C-alpha positions, 0 to 999 in steps of 0.5 A, spaced: 694 952 332 692 948 327 685 947 330 684 954 331 686 956 324 681 951 322 676 953 327 676 960 325 676 959 317 669 955 319 666 960 323 668 966 319 666 962 312 659 960 316 658 968 318 660 970 311 655 965 308 650 967 312 651 975 311 651 974 303 645 969 303 641 971 308 642 978 311 643 982 304 637 979 301 633 981 307 636 987 308 638 990 302 634 986 297 640 984 293 646 978 293 652 977 290 657 972 288 661 968 293 668 967 291 673 964 296 680 965 295 683 958 297 690 959 296 690 965 300 687 962 306 691 956 305 698 960 305 695 965 311 693 959 315 700 955 314 703 962 316 700 962 322 701 955 324 708 956 322 709 962 326 706 959 332 711 953 332 716 958 332 714 961 338 713 955 341 720 953 340 723 959 342 719 959 349 721 952 350 728 953 349 728 959 354 724 955 359 729 949 358 735 954 359 735 954 366 734 948 371 727 945 372 728 946 380 729 953 379 723 954 375 719 951 380 722 954 386 720 961 383 713 959 382 713 958 390 
C-alpha cells in the first residue's frame, strides 16, 4: 500500500506540474502559483496505508479461522 501511495503521489504530482507549467501556458497563455499541501498529503497517505493494514489483518484473521486443509480443498 505504501508503494501505491508513493507512486500515486509522484504520478499525480508530475501530471499536475505538467498541466500547470506547460498546458496552461500553451493553451490559455497564463500560469498559476503551485502550492503543495504537504501535511494533507501526508495525513491522507498515512490513513490509506493504515486502512490497508487493517483490511489485511481482518482478511488474514478470517482466512486463518478455518483449517488450511479445508481452505485448499474448497479451491479444487
